[in-house]
C-alpha positions in Angstrom: 2.8 -110.0 -43.9 -0.7 -112.0 -44.9 -3.9 -112.0 -42.8 -7.2 -113.8 -43.0 -8.3 -111.6 -40.7 -11.6 -109.7 -41.8 -15.0 -109.0 -40.8 -17.8 -106.5 -41.5 -17.4 -103.1 -40.0 -20.6 -102.7 -38.3 -20.3 -105.9 -36.7 -16.9 -104.9 -35.3 -18.3 -101.6 -34.4 -21.1 -102.6 -32.5 -19.2 -105.5 -30.7 -16.2 -103.1 -30.1 -18.8 -100.5 -28.3 -20.0 -103.7 -26.2 -16.5 -105.1 -25.1 -16.7 -103.9 -21.3 -20.2 -104.6 -21.0 -19.7 -108.2 -21.3 -17.0 -111.0 -20.7 -15.2 -111.6 -24.1 -15.2 -114.4 -26.4 -11.2 -114.9 -27.7 -10.8 -116.2 -31.0 -7.8 -116.4 -33.2 -7.2 -115.2 -37.2 -4.5 -115.6 -39.5 -3.9 -119.5 -39.1 -6.6 -120.4 -40.8 -6.1 -124.3 -42.1 -2.4 -124.1 -41.2 -1.4 -127.2 -39.5 2.5 -126.7 -38.4 3.9 -126.8 -35.4 4.2 -123.1 -34.7 0.1 -122.5 -35.9 -0.7 -125.4 -33.6 1.0 -124.0 -30.6 -0.6 -120.3 -31.1 -3.9 -121.9 -31.1 -3.6 -123.7 -28.0 -1.9 -120.9 -26.1 -4.6 -118.4 -27.3 -6.7 -121.5 -25.8 -4.9 -121.2 -22.1 -5.2 -117.4 -22.4 -8.7 -117.7 -22.9 -9.1 -120.0 -19.8 -6.5 -118.2 -17.9 -8.3 -115.1 -18.0 -12.3 -115.6 -17.9 -12.7 -115.6 -21.6 -15.3 -117.8 -23.5 -13.0 -119.7 -26.4 -14.7 -119.0 -30.0 -12.0 -121.1 -32.3 -10.6 -119.6 -35.4 -12.7 -116.4 -36.5 -15.1 -116.8 -38.8 -15.6 -113.7 -41.1 -19.7 -112.8 -41.1 -20.4 -115.0 -38.2 -22.6 -113.1 -35.7 -21.0 -113.1 -32.4 -22.9 -112.7 -28.9 -20.2 -111.5 -26.7 -17.4 -108.3 -27.8 -14.3 -110.1 -29.3 -10.7 -110.3 -28.0 -8.3 -111.5 -30.7 -5.1 -113.2 -31.0 -4.2 -112.5 -34.8 -0.8 -114.9 -35.2 0.6 -111.3 -36.6 0.7 -107.7 -35.8 -1.7 -106.1 -37.8 -1.9 -103.3 -40.3 -4.2 -100.3 -39.1 -6.5 -101.1 -41.9 -7.4 -104.7 -41.5 -7.5 -103.9 -37.5 -10.3 -101.0 -37.9 -12.0 -103.6 -40.2 -12.2 -106.2 -37.0 -13.0 -103.0 -34.5 -9.4 -103.4 -32.7 -9.4 -99.6 -31.2 -6.8 -100.2 -28.5 -4.3 -102.4 -26.6 -6.9 -104.0 -24.4 -8.8 -105.8 -27.9 -5.9 -108.0 -28.7 -2.8 -109.9 -27.9 -0.4 -108.5 -30.0 -0.2 -105.0 -31.7 -1.4 -103.1 -34.8 0.9 -101.0 -36.8 -0.1 -98.4 -39.3 2.2 -100.3 -42.3 3.2 -103.9 -42.4 7.0 -103.4 -42.2 6.8 -101.3 -39.6 6.5 -105.1 -37.8 9.1 -106.3 -38.9 12.9 -106.3 -38.3 13.9 -103.6 -41.4 12.6 -100.6 -38.9 16.1 -101.4 -36.6 18.3 -99.1 -38.5 18.7 -96.4 -40.7 18.8 -96.5 -44.7 22.6 -96.4 -45.8 21.5 -92.7 -47.2 18.6 -90.7 -46.6 17.3 -90.5 -49.8 17.3 -94.7 -50.7 14.6 -96.4 -51.5 12.4 -97.0 -48.8 8.6 -98.0 -48.2 5.8 -95.2 -48.1 5.4 -94.4 -43.8 9.2 -94.9 -43.4 10.4 -92.8 -40.7 13.9 -91.6 -40.2 13.1 -90.3 -37.1 13.2 -93.9 -35.6 16.8 -94.3 -36.2 17.3 -91.0 -34.5 15.5 -92.0 -31.0 16.3 -95.8 -31.2 20.4 -94.6 -31.5 22.5 -96.5 -29.0 20.1 -98.9 -28.3 20.3 -101.0 -31.5 23.8 -102.5 -32.8 25.6 -101.0 -35.9 23.6 -101.5 -39.2 21.9 -100.5 -41.7 18.5 -101.6 -43.3 18.0 -101.5 -47.4 15.5 -102.1 -50.0 17.9 -102.8 -53.1 20.9 -105.2 -53.5 23.3 -102.1 -54.3 22.2 -100.4 -51.1 22.6 -103.4 -48.8 25.8 -104.2 -50.5 27.1 -100.5 -50.0 26.0 -101.0 -46.2 27.5 -104.6 -46.2 31.4 -102.6 -47.0 31.2 -99.9 -45.3 30.4 -102.2 -41.8 33.1 -105.3 -42.6 35.6 -102.3 -41.9 35.3 -103.2 -38.7 34.6 -106.9 -38.6 32.3 -109.7 -39.9 28.9 -108.6 -40.7 25.6 -110.7 -40.0 22.7 -110.3 -43.6 18.9 -110.9 -42.3 16.3 -110.9 -45.0 13.0 -109.4 -43.5 11.0 -111.9 -43.9 13.3 -114.5 -42.0 12.4 -115.8 -38.4 14.1 -118.1 -35.7 17.1 -117.5 -37.1 16.6 -118.4 -41.1 17.2 -116.2 -43.6 20.5 -115.0 -42.2 24.0 -115.1 -43.5 27.2 -114.0 -42.0 30.3 -112.3 -43.9 33.6 -111.4 -43.6 34.4 -109.8 -47.1 32.8 -107.9 -49.6 32.7 -110.8 -52.2 30.9 -112.9 -49.7 28.3 -110.8 -49.1 27.7 -110.2 -52.9 27.2 -113.8 -53.2 25.1 -113.6 -50.4 22.8 -111.1 -51.7 23.1 -112.6 -55.3 19.8 -114.8 -55.0 17.9 -112.1 -53.1 14.4 -111.2 -55.3 14.5 -108.1 -56.1 10.8 -107.5 -56.3 10.7 -109.3 -52.7 13.4 -106.9 -51.7 11.8 -103.9 -52.3 8.8 -104.6 -50.6 10.3 -106.4 -47.6 13.8 -105.3 -47.4 16.1 -106.4 -45.5 18.9 -105.6 -42.1 22.5 -105.2 -42.6 24.0 -105.0 -39.6 27.7 -105.9 -37.2 28.4 -109.8 -36.2 28.5 -110.3 -32.4 30.8 -113.1 -31.4 29.8 -114.8 -28.0 26.4 -113.8 -28.2 23.7 -114.0 -25.4 20.2 -113.1 -26.3 18.0 -111.8 -23.8 13.8 -111.3 -24.2 12.4 -108.5 -22.4 8.7 -108.0 -22.6 5.6 -106.4 -21.6 2.3 -108.1 -21.8 -0.8 -106.4 -20.5 -4.4 -108.5 -20.6 -7.5 -106.9 -19.0 -6.1 -105.8 -15.7 -3.2 -107.8 -15.7 0.4 -105.9 -16.5 3.4 -108.1 -16.3 7.0 -107.3 -17.7 9.9 -109.8 -17.9 13.6 -110.0 -18.3 15.7 -113.5 -19.4 17.8 -115.5 -21.7 17.3 -117.5 -24.8 18.9 -121.0 -25.2 19.7 -123.2 -28.3 19.3 -126.4 -28.5 19.5 -129.2 -31.5 17.0 -129.8 -33.8 16.5 -133.5 -35.4 19.0 -132.8 -38.0 21.7 -131.5 -35.4 21.1 -127.7 -36.2 21.1 -125.5 -33.6 17.8 -123.5 -33.5 15.7 -121.5 -30.7 14.8 -123.8 -27.5 12.8 -121.8 -24.9 13.2 -118.6 -22.6 13.9 -118.8 -18.8 11.9 -115.8 -17.7 12.6 -113.7 -14.4 8.4 -111.8 -14.2 6.8 -109.3 -12.2 3.7 -107.5 -12.2 4.1 -104.3 -13.5 5.6 -102.8 -16.8 9.3 -101.9 -17.2 10.0 -99.5 -14.5 9.0 -102.1 -11.9 11.3 -104.7 -13.7 13.9 -101.9 -13.3 13.7 -102.2 -9.6 14.3 -105.4 -9.1 18.2 -106.3 -8.5 19.1 -107.5 -12.2 22.7 -108.4 -13.6 24.2 -105.7 -15.2 23.9 -107.2 -18.8 20.1 -108.0 -18.0 19.2 -104.1 -16.5 21.2 -102.6 -20.0 18.9 -105.0 -22.5 16.0 -104.2 -20.3 16.9 -100.3 -20.3 17.8 -100.2 -24.6 14.5 -102.6 -24.8 12.2 -99.6 -23.4 14.4 -97.2 -25.5 13.2 -99.1 -29.1 9.4 -99.6 -27.7 9.7 -95.4 -27.2 10.7 -94.5 -30.2 8.6 -96.9 -32.0 5.5 -95.4 -30.2 6.5 -91.8 -31.0 7.8 -92.2 -34.4 4.9 -94.6 -35.7 1.4 -92.5 -35.2 -1.0 -95.3 -34.9 1.4 -98.2 -33.5 -0.2 -99.8 -30.1 0.1 -103.3 -28.7 -0.4 -105.5 -25.6 2.2 -108.0 -26.5 5.8 -106.7 -26.5 8.9 -108.9 -26.8 12.3 -107.9 -27.4 15.4 -109.6 -28.5 18.4 -107.8 -27.7 21.7 -109.1 -28.0 25.3 -108.8 -26.0 28.5 -110.3 -27.2 31.5 -109.2 -28.9 32.0 -106.9 -31.9 34.5 -107.5 -34.4 37.5 -105.7 -32.4 36.5 -107.5 -28.9 34.6 -104.9 -27.9 31.5 -105.4 -25.7 28.3 -104.4 -27.3 24.3 -104.8 -26.7 21.8 -104.0 -28.7 18.2 -104.6 -29.2 17.7 -106.7 -32.6 14.2 -107.1 -33.5 10.6 -106.5 -31.5 8.0 -109.0 -31.9 4.9 -107.6 -31.7 2.4 -111.0 -31.8 2.0 -114.0 -30.1 5.8 -115.3 -30.0 8.1 -118.3 -28.7 7.9 -116.8 -25.2 4.0 -116.4 -25.1 3.5 -120.2 -23.2 5.3 -118.7 -20.3 4.0 -115.2 -20.4 0.5 -116.9 -20.3 1.3 -118.9 -17.4 3.0 -116.0 -15.7 -0.7 -114.4 -16.0 -2.3 -117.2 -15.0 -0.1 -117.4 -11.3 -0.5 -113.2 -11.3 -4.2 -113.6 -12.1 -4.6 -116.4 -9.4 -2.8 -114.7 -6.9 -3.3 -110.8 -6.9 -0.3 -110.6 -3.8 1.9 -112.4 -6.1 4.3 -109.7 -7.2 7.1 -111.8 -9.1 7.1 -115.7 -10.7 10.3 -117.1 -13.0 8.2 -118.6 -16.1 9.8 -120.5 -19.0 9.3 -121.8 -22.4 10.9 -125.2 -23.4 11.2 -126.3 -27.2 12.7 -130.1 -26.9 13.1 -131.9 -30.3 13.4 -136.1 -30.5 11.3 -138.8 -28.8 10.8 -139.9 -25.3 10.9 -136.0 -24.2 9.1 -136.0 -20.7 7.6 -132.3 -19.4 7.5 -132.1 -16.0 4.7 -132.7 -13.6 2.0 -129.5 -14.0 3.6 -127.9 -17.1 1.7 -126.4 -19.7 2.3 -128.7 -22.8 1.4 -126.9 -26.1 2.7 -129.0 -28.5 3.5 -132.7 -28.6 4.2 -134.7 -31.8 5.6 -135.8 -35.4 5.6 -131.9 -37.1 5.7 -132.7 -41.3 8.8 -130.3 -41.3 10.7 -130.9 -38.2 9.7 -134.2 -36.9 9.4 -135.2 -33.2 9.1 -131.9 -31.1 7.8 -131.4 -27.6 7.0 -127.2 -26.5 5.9 -126.7 -23.2 5.9 -124.0 -20.9 6.3 -123.8 -16.6 6.1 -121.0 -13.9 7.3 -121.1 -10.3 7.2 -118.5 -7.7 10.7 -116.1 -7.7 
């Protein structure tokens, strides 16, 4: 994980101490010079978040600048503890996102145990997480060498197809579904040994007819919301199916308030498992905290046709559903009596896309890599 979020420590501490004494100025960091649709979307959503919560908007953070007000950060990725400390970030109320004790904790590799307890792993690896999260995730292993990844694949293939996922892949990239040991070996052959040792990969059972739930909790300066919904896929400009947005049922309050709602059985199971995963991370990795917590939970059939549900990965940073999160935060802040909203984020490829009236459009243009794309969010009373 790379971040350009740095700051002189005395200035950071001074502003952190003053955070409750004056309105905050929201600043972004980690996207310096980036021009793609993801970076543009993050900046636009961050600006809308500042407006929604009554913060000033300071744009991209500039190290060394003497800011007049305490700062609220929106980093492009979860921050390692050392980087967060240098910025004066001490608790979840100081940022929209999360802080982790080690960079790898923010990636999907923490989801599964090592194939053998003494297998190579980065410093700070917690064996306790796998114990605490057992039953909340799919069957799988994490590996930091080709040999361990191959052994893990060989074991899992006895029960059906296996998905191999690079820790650095996002949005479905860097993933391979294999049905034989030979296919697994071919998929692993091009994995860079140095990159693999640093970042690792995941080998887990592959589900058929899978639905992916988004489960999350967000807290920003006194407003807390929790949600559960489903992700959709859409064809991109080359015809491949990619992430197309999320439709979320959002409530004021945390996970316990969400579980009081009349959720369908599969959605309720997704919330329960996400909550267990969240608790396992908090207990297993001291120093972790987050104001934005999002979990992808898959529900489908395994190789034997049995129903399976499990958390795939976490996101403790501004993400694909954050446009919907922000318009829901707006609704709750504007109406203290409001208890629930339906919020959605939508991503549509191609020309001629017309968002509905009143939608929050956070990207609309011709991206250099993916072509014409429109991204927007809406919220309506439940």
